N, C-alpha and C positions, 0 to 999 in steps of 0.2 A: 671713270672706272668704275665706278657704283650705278652708272647710266643703263649701263650695260643689259644689268639683269635687267632695273624695271624697264629697256625698252624689252628683253626679253618676253617676258610678263604681258608689255602688249600685242607681242604680235607685231610688234615693228621692227621697221632694215635699222641692224646701226653703222651709224655715219660720224666717220670718225676725221681725227688729223692725226697728222703725223709728227702731232707732238713729244711721241712717246716711244721709249727705242723701241722695238718691233717684239722682243720679251713679254711687254707691257699689254701690246697690242693684240699679241697671240691668248694675255690674256681675256683682253674684254671678249672677246669672238666666240674663246667659250666659256665663258660665264655670262654668253648671248643664249647661245647652242644649250647652253644644261637648263634659261629659262627657259626659250621658248621651243624645245624640244626637237627643232634640224636635224637633221642628217646633216652629214659633210658633203650626199649628196642631191640633200635640196637645196644648200648652202652656195650652191657651187650648179647651181638648179636655176635657185632665183636672183643668181651675183651677187649674194650682201656677203661682207658691208661693204659700204663703200668708200671712201680717204678720201678728204679733199689735201691737197698737198704743193704748197709752195715750189716753183718750177722755174729753173734757168738755163733755160741750152744754150752754147755753146762750141767754140769750134774747139777748144784747147778745155777741159780738165780742169788748166787751173787760172781759166781767167774765166770760167765759170763759179769758181770760190771768191775768185777776187771779185766781180759784180753784187754775187752774195756778201760776201764780207763787208760791203762800198753798200748795200743796199737794204738788208733786212736788221740790222740797228733802230733805224727809222723807225718801220714799224711794230720794235719789240716797243721804243719811246714812244709809239702812236698808244698801242693796248695798252701801256702802263697809266697812262694821263685818261685813255676811257672809261678806264674800269677803277681807276681812283687804287689799285693795286700796293700802292702806297702802306696803304690803308686797313689792306688786309681783312674787307669784312668774311672771309668764308672760315674762319681762321675756326674759327667756334663754331660752328654749323655740321650738323652730322652730314655724314655723307658730301662734304665737299672739300675734303680733307689735302685732293688731288688738284682741285682746282686754286686750292691755295699753293702749293709747291708750286704748279703749275707758273703761280704773275708771279712769285719770290725769282722764278729763273729770269722771267724777262730782263728783268735788271743785270743780270751776267751776259746774258744774249751783246746787249749792250753794251757791258766795259769787258766782257770778259773774249777775246779771240778764241784764244783753244776750246773755251766751254763751246764758242760758238761754230768756231770749224767740226767738231763732235756733232753735236747738234744738222748740220747741213748732210750729214751722215742717212739721216734718217730722208733728207728729202732727193728730191728730183732735183739735184742742180752735177750738169756735164754734160759729158759730151753725149750724144745721141745711142751710142753704144754702152755708155755709163749707166743712161736713163732708163733704155733700154732692159737694163741686166735688173736696175730695179723696177721696175713695174714687175718684172717677171717672179722675182724675191717678194715681194707684197702682194702677188698673184696666187702664191703655190705657197707660202706660209701662214701668211696672212690670213689670206681666202677671199681677199678682197677681190671682186667685179668689174667695180667702177671704180674710175680715181677720177676725179676733178683735179685740172690742172687747173695753176695763181701763177699767169707769170705777168700779171700787174706786182712789182713792188714797191713801195713808196721811192717821189722822186726820178723812178727811173726817167732815162728818156725809151720817149716814145718809137726809135727806130730800132734799142737796144729788143724792147719789148715784140716789135715788130718780128727784128730775127728772131729770136726764142721761139716765138708761137709757130715762125713756118717750119723751122729747121725741127720740133715738135712732125708738126704735121707731114713734112716730107720725108723726115727721117727715121724718125720714133712708130706713130700712128702706120702706115706698113704693113713696119713686122707682126704686126697683133689680128688682120683681119687675113682673112683665107681668103683663095685665090679668087675662088670667085667673085667676095666683096669686094678686094683689090679691084677686080677686071673695072 
């Protein structure tokens, strides 16, 4: 969250992950706008900010959630190991308070299925229809102009990744193209 003001001061766009609830992400965008001086119209024109979002598209919401529960904990464990989050190097570093809290929550993504399920509410996890609604929400509420989808979940079979990407390309993307682009 503290980075949004710094990015605005530098005149750089905000790039964020979907690791925060929408209410917090709205605060990032407001802070960035205050520091950058960008109006809502300018944000829409430049299509800032950008959001990076883990994505699992499946024929049913139930299957997508089951896949997310099966594969996302390994991602969280990998992040914990890579960033040595158990040591929490950031806890006493001013400006890194949210970073410290995020890494503290990684262990909950591994061990707490209810927490993990709520976490997936902010992700692109579900049917194409659910994904479309979520992208519309982040576009309209969070002023996101670019969504980077990440279909690769650690240890997920290539056939499942490919199916997710194909469903996204065939059933989600056309919804966001105007008729000229679609043609």
